[in-house]
C-alpha positions in Angstrom: 0.1 0.0 -0.1 1.3 3.5 -0.8 1.7 6.0 2.1 -0.8 8.3 2.6 1.0 11.4 1.4 1.8 9.7 -1.8 -0.4 9.6 -5.1 0.0 9.0 -8.8 -0.8 11.7 -11.2 -1.4 11.0 -14.7 1.1 13.1 -16.7 -1.5 13.3 -19.7 -4.6 14.3 -18.1 -4.0 15.2 -14.3 -5.9 12.1 -12.8 -5.1 11.2 -9.6 -5.1 7.8 -7.7 -4.1 6.3 -4.8 -2.6 3.0 -6.6 -0.2 2.9 -9.3 -1.8 1.3 -12.3 -0.3 0.7 -16.1 -3.4 2.4 -17.5 -4.8 5.8 -16.4 -8.5 5.3 -15.5 -9.3 8.7 -16.6 -8.1 9.0 -20.0 -6.8 5.2 -20.6 -3.3 6.3 -21.7 -0.6 3.6 -20.7 2.3 4.5 -18.8 1.6 8.0 -17.8 1.2 7.3 -13.8 3.8 9.0 -11.9 4.7 9.2 -8.2 4.3 12.2 -6.2 4.6 13.1 -2.7 2.0 15.6 -1.5 2.2 17.4 1.6 -0.5 16.5 4.5 -2.9 19.3 5.0 -3.2 20.8 8.5 -6.0 19.7 10.7 -7.6 23.3 10.4 -7.5 23.1 6.8 -9.2 19.6 6.8 -11.6 20.8 9.1 -12.6 23.8 6.9 -12.4 21.8 3.9 -10.0 24.7 2.5 -6.4 23.8 1.7 -5.5 27.4 1.4 -6.9 31.0 1.6 -7.8 32.4 -2.0 -6.6 36.0 -2.7 -6.8 38.0 -5.6 -3.5 38.9 -7.2 -2.9 42.5 -8.8 -1.4 42.5 -12.3 1.5 44.8 -12.8 2.5 46.0 -16.2 5.8 44.8 -17.8 7.2 48.2 -18.0 6.8 48.5 -14.1 8.5 45.1 -13.4 12.2 45.7 -12.1 14.5 43.4 -14.1 17.7 43.4 -12.1 20.9 42.1 -14.1 22.3 38.8 -13.3 25.9 38.9 -12.1 27.3 35.9 -14.0 29.9 33.6 -12.8 32.8 32.8 -15.5 33.5 29.4 -15.9 36.9 30.3 -17.6 35.9 28.5 -20.5 35.3 30.9 -23.3 33.2 28.3 -25.5 31.4 27.3 -22.5 30.6 30.9 -21.5 29.3 31.9 -24.7 26.8 29.1 -24.9 25.6 30.0 -21.7 25.2 33.6 -22.7 28.2 35.0 -20.8 28.4 32.5 -17.8 26.6 30.7 -14.9 23.7 32.5 -13.3 23.7 32.2 -9.6 20.5 30.3 -8.4 20.0 28.8 -12.2 20.0 25.1 -13.2 21.8 24.0 -16.2 21.3 20.3 -17.6 24.2 18.8 -19.4 23.3 15.9 -21.6 25.7 13.8 -23.5 26.9 10.2 -24.5 28.8 8.3 -22.2 32.7 9.0 -22.5 32.0 12.2 -24.5 33.5 14.3 -21.8 30.7 15.6 -19.6 32.7 15.0 -16.4 35.7 16.5 -18.0 34.1 19.8 -19.1 32.3 20.4 -15.5 35.6 19.5 -13.7 37.6 22.0 -15.6 34.8 24.5 -15.0 34.8 23.9 -11.3 38.8 23.9 -11.3 38.7 27.3 -12.8 36.0 28.9 -10.9 37.9 27.4 -7.5 41.0 29.1 -8.6 39.2 32.2 -9.0 38.1 32.0 -5.4 34.4 30.9 -5.7 32.9 28.2 -3.4 32.3 25.1 -5.3 31.2 21.6 -4.5 31.2 18.3 -6.9 28.6 15.7 -5.8 29.4 12.4 -7.5 26.5 9.9 -7.3 28.4 7.5 -9.8 32.2 7.8 -9.0 34.1 7.4 -5.8 36.2 10.5 -4.6 39.3 8.4 -5.5 38.0 7.6 -9.0 37.4 11.3 -9.5 40.7 12.5 -8.6 42.7 10.0 -10.5 40.6 11.1 -13.9 41.1 14.8 -12.8 44.8 14.2 -12.6 44.8 12.2 -15.8 42.9 14.8 -18.1 43.4 18.1 -16.5 46.5 18.3 -14.2 46.7 19.4 -10.6 44.4 22.3 -10.4 41.4 20.3 -9.7 42.6 18.8 -6.6 41.3 21.8 -4.6 37.5 21.3 -5.6 35.7 20.1 -2.5 33.7 16.6 -3.6 31.4 14.1 -1.9 30.4 10.8 -3.3 26.8 10.4 -2.4 23.5 8.9 -3.8 21.2 9.8 -1.1 19.2 13.1 -2.2 18.7 14.1 1.5 22.4 13.8 2.3 23.3 16.0 -0.7 20.4 18.3 0.0 21.7 18.9 3.8 25.0 19.2 2.3 24.1 22.1 0.1 22.2 23.8 2.7 25.4 23.7 5.3 28.2 24.4 2.7 26.4 27.1 0.5 28.4 26.8 -2.6 28.2 29.3 -5.2 28.6 26.5 -8.0 27.7 23.1 -7.6 28.2 20.0 -10.0 25.8 16.8 -9.5 27.1 13.9 -11.8 24.4 12.5 -12.3 21.0 13.5 -11.8 19.7 10.1 -12.9 21.6 8.1 -10.1 20.2 10.1 -7.1 17.8 8.6 -4.9 15.1 10.0 -2.7 14.0 7.8 0.3 10.4 9.6 0.1 9.7 7.4 -2.7 9.7 3.5 -3.3 10.7 3.6 -6.8 14.4 2.9 -7.8 16.8 5.6 -8.9 16.4 6.9 -12.3 12.8 6.3 -12.5 10.3 9.0 -13.7 9.3 9.9 -10.2 12.6 9.6 -8.7 14.1 12.2 -11.5 11.4 14.6 -10.8 11.6 14.5 -7.1 15.6 14.7 -7.2 15.3 17.7 -9.7 12.4 19.6 -7.8 14.4 19.4 -4.5 17.4 20.5 -6.1 15.9 23.3 -7.7 14.3 24.6 -4.4 17.7 24.6 -2.7 19.5 26.2 -5.7 16.8 28.9 -6.1 16.8 29.8 -2.4 20.5 29.8 -1.7 21.3 31.3 -5.0 23.5 28.2 -5.8 24.3 27.7 -9.8 23.8 23.7 -10.2 25.2 21.9 -13.4 23.3 18.6 -13.5 24.9 16.1 -15.7 22.3 14.1 -17.4 22.1 10.6 -19.2 21.0 10.1 -22.8 18.9 7.6 -24.5 20.5 5.4 -27.3 18.6 7.9 -29.8 20.6 10.6 -28.2 18.0 12.6 -26.5 18.0 13.5 -22.8 17.1 10.3 -20.7 14.2 10.7 -18.0 10.8 12.8 -18.2 10.3 15.9 -20.3 9.3 17.6 -17.2 13.3 17.8 -16.0 14.0 19.8 -19.0 11.1 22.2 -18.0 12.2 22.4 -14.5 15.9 23.5 -15.5 16.8 26.9 -16.9 19.2 25.6 -19.4 19.7 22.4 -21.5 22.7 21.8 -23.2 23.6 19.1 -25.4 27.2 17.7 -25.6 27.6 16.0 -29.1 30.4 14.1 -30.8 31.7 10.7 -31.3 34.1 8.9 -29.1 36.2 7.9 -32.0 36.6 11.4 -33.1 38.4 14.4 -31.4 35.8 17.2 -31.7 33.0 18.0 -29.6 30.2 20.5 -29.7 28.3 21.9 -26.9 24.9 23.5 -28.1 22.2 25.2 -26.0 18.8 23.7 -26.8 17.0 25.7 -24.0 18.6 28.8 -22.5 16.2 31.4 -20.0 19.3 33.7 -19.7 20.7 33.6 -23.4 20.7 32.7 -26.8 19.8 29.2 -28.1 21.8 30.1 -31.4 25.4 29.5 -29.9 27.6 26.6 -30.0 31.0 25.8 -28.8 33.5 23.7 -30.3 36.0 21.4 -28.4 38.7 18.9 -29.1 39.5 16.1 -26.9 43.3 15.5 -26.5 45.1 13.6 -23.7 45.2 16.1 -21.2 41.5 17.0 -21.6 39.1 19.5 -23.3 40.7 22.0 -25.4 38.4 25.2 -27.0 38.6 25.3 -30.7 38.7 29.0 -31.4 38.9 28.6 -35.2 37.6 25.1 -36.2 37.1 26.3 -40.0 40.9 26.8 -40.4 41.4 23.1 -39.6 38.6 21.5 -41.6 39.6 23.5 -44.6 43.3 22.6 -44.5 42.3 19.1 -44.1 39.7 18.8 -46.9 40.3 16.0 -49.4 40.9 17.0 -53.1 39.0 14.1 -54.3 35.7 13.4 -56.1 32.9 13.3 -53.7 34.1 16.2 -51.5 32.8 19.5 -51.3 33.2 22.2 -48.2 29.8 23.3 -46.7 29.4 26.8 -45.2 27.4 25.8 -42.2 26.2 27.7 -39.2 26.9 26.5 -35.6 24.5 28.9 -33.8 25.4 32.3 -34.9 29.1 31.1 -35.9 29.9 30.2 -39.4 31.8 26.9 -39.9 33.4 25.4 -42.8 33.2 21.9 -42.7 34.0 18.9 -45.2 31.1 16.9 -46.7 32.2 13.4 -48.4 30.2 11.2 -50.4 30.9 7.7 -51.6 28.6 5.9 -54.2 29.3 2.6 -55.3 27.2 -0.6 -57.0 25.0 -2.1 -54.8 24.5 -6.1 -54.6 21.3 -5.7 -52.4 18.1 -5.5 -53.5 17.6 -2.3 -51.2 20.7 -0.1 -51.6 21.9 1.1 -48.4 22.0 4.7 -47.4 24.5 5.3 -44.5 25.2 9.1 -43.1 27.2 10.3 -40.3 26.6 14.1 -39.2 23.3 14.5 -40.9 19.9 13.3 -40.6 19.2 10.1 -42.9 15.5 11.1 -43.8 17.4 14.6 -45.1 19.6 12.3 -47.2 16.7 10.4 -48.7 15.1 13.8 -49.6 18.2 15.2 -51.3 18.7 11.9 -53.4 15.2 12.0 -54.3 15.5 15.8 -55.7 18.8 15.0 -57.1 17.5 12.1 -59.2 14.2 13.7 -60.4 15.4 17.3 -60.8 19.1 17.2 -61.7 19.2 13.7 -63.8 21.6 12.2 -61.3 20.1 8.9 -60.1 21.4 6.7 -57.5 18.6 4.1 -57.3 20.8 0.9 -57.8 23.8 2.2 -55.9 24.8 2.3 -52.1 25.2 5.9 -50.8 27.6 6.8 -48.1 27.5 10.3 -46.6 29.9 11.6 -44.1 30.5 15.1 -42.4 34.2 15.0 -41.7 35.5 15.4 -37.8 32.8 14.2 -36.2 30.6 17.4 -36.7 27.1 17.2 -36.6 24.9 19.4 -39.1 21.4 19.7 -38.5 20.4 22.6 -40.8 18.8 22.8 -44.2 21.7 24.7 -45.6 23.5 21.5 -45.8 21.3 20.2 -48.7 23.2 21.3 -51.6 26.7 20.3 -50.1 25.3 16.6 -49.8 23.7 17.0 -53.5 27.0 18.3 -55.1 29.1 15.8 -53.3 26.7 12.7 -54.1 27.1 14.1 -57.9 30.6 14.3 -57.8 30.8 10.7 -56.7 28.7 9.6 -59.2 30.6 11.4 -61.9 34.0 10.7 -60.5 34.9 14.3 -60.9 36.7 16.6 -58.5 35.1 19.6 -57.7 37.2 22.6 -57.7 37.0 26.1 -56.7 39.0 29.2 -58.2 42.8 28.6 -57.2 42.3 24.9 -57.2 41.0 24.9 -53.9 37.6 22.8 -52.8 34.3 23.9 -53.9 32.4 25.7 -51.2 28.6 25.8 -51.0 25.4 25.9 -49.1 21.8 26.1 -49.9 18.2 24.3 -49.0 16.7 22.1 -51.6 12.9 22.5 -52.7 10.8 19.4 -53.6 10.5 20.9 -57.1 14.2 21.4 -57.6 14.7 25.1 -56.7 17.3 26.3 -54.3 16.1 28.2 -51.3 18.0 30.8 -49.5 19.0 29.9 -45.9 19.8 32.4 -43.0 23.2 34.3 -42.4 23.7 34.3 -46.2 26.5 36.9 -45.7 28.4 35.7 -43.0 28.6 32.1 -44.6 30.1 33.8 -47.6 32.5 35.9 -45.7 33.8 33.2 -43.8 34.7 31.0 -47.4 36.1 34.1 -48.5 38.5 34.5 -45.3 40.0 31.1 -46.0 40.4 31.7 -50.1 37.4 29.8 -51.2 36.4 32.6 -53.5 34.1 30.3 -55.4 30.8 29.6 -53.8 27.7 27.8 -55.0 24.8 29.1 -53.4 21.2 30.1 -53.8 22.1 33.6 -55.1 24.2 32.1 -57.7 21.9 29.3 -59.1 18.1 29.4 -58.8 17.7 25.4 -59.4 19.6 22.2 -58.3 20.2 21.5 -62.0 21.9 24.8 -62.6 24.3 24.3 -59.5 25.0 20.8 -60.4 25.9 21.5 -64.1 27.6 24.5 -63.3 29.8 22.4 -60.7 30.5 19.7 -63.1 31.3 21.7 -66.0 33.7 23.6 -64.2 35.3 20.7 -63.3 35.6 19.3 -66.8 32.4 17.2 -67.2 29.1 17.6 -68.4 25.9 17.2 -66.5 23.2 14.6 -67.3 
């Protein structure tokens, strides 16, 4: 039997039940009941039938609301501060999600080390590793500076909350939110009810004591943050730490930020001694670009920052009834759309061939401006012709494809062109130079000495 102050609430319709069930009795949805702890009403409130007095609230015009400036805490990592909007805001909750081994703990430890060296009060709460394991990793990846960080290894939520209220750190890292456990609930750590309870209690303490909290979160095998979506609603900022463990480059993106823009991204490189900021990633990618058929340079945007990355394609005859479509760094459904438009409106068909597309360096591009680069790389691979720009450099391009074969403009047109010109890529294929995909493919292939179909 559940405790008298424990109820199960449907996340879909709000129906309350004393017993847990797989199906909500109210809306008949499955797996929507989550456990919640409700405070018992006082005897006086039970006698009157009222839980609280209701009073009207006087609205205030936005122009009369006092908007105080938030004094931010710099982490000492420029790329991270930029994504956060200038640094950590006291009392805010930042959720960092990423695949295992991607570098989340390394990044947060580096931030705490810099804050500690700057005289800030910090605390590292580990619910996954022992204090000895944390020290060994810090010494191996970061060096001696992190050894001044206060650390506790604890999984009990009550003990963590008591420590936060006693120590009152300015910045705290909790690694991870899915491994903390509240004794008030009977469910196991990592369950929907536990994650909600843990996040809610930490949020209450952080707001009351103005503690900037960095929550490390797990992700599912699809790459999305694990746990209930309410976790993302409770925090002030959600950061996605992306990359491939086999590659050196990492990208931090803000998908939610109450104190800054979500159009920023930070680029890092994982080295033997930890994460290093990559201030000019375009220079590295352009210098390493392959001069071969199936290779073009994409003028992409990482938030508000232009970034030049190489897109490679390989097309080979398939022995399978259903040819393979393998991608890395772009959406697989987007590749299917590009191939369909390429075959229908540009005369470059790959119906009986395997197609492999890769964004070099482990960078992931989620914008439609990559469509033209994928199309030109595939066309170059099919024809076996290397696409070159002026001066013998790689061909740069960007643009979105419409289903009728037209090239559509994308955001930050001028900034993309300026970035390409900065690295000597004067010839750029873009919607302003061509109106249709057939024109773009034909012009690129003719410039390389071939005739488009």
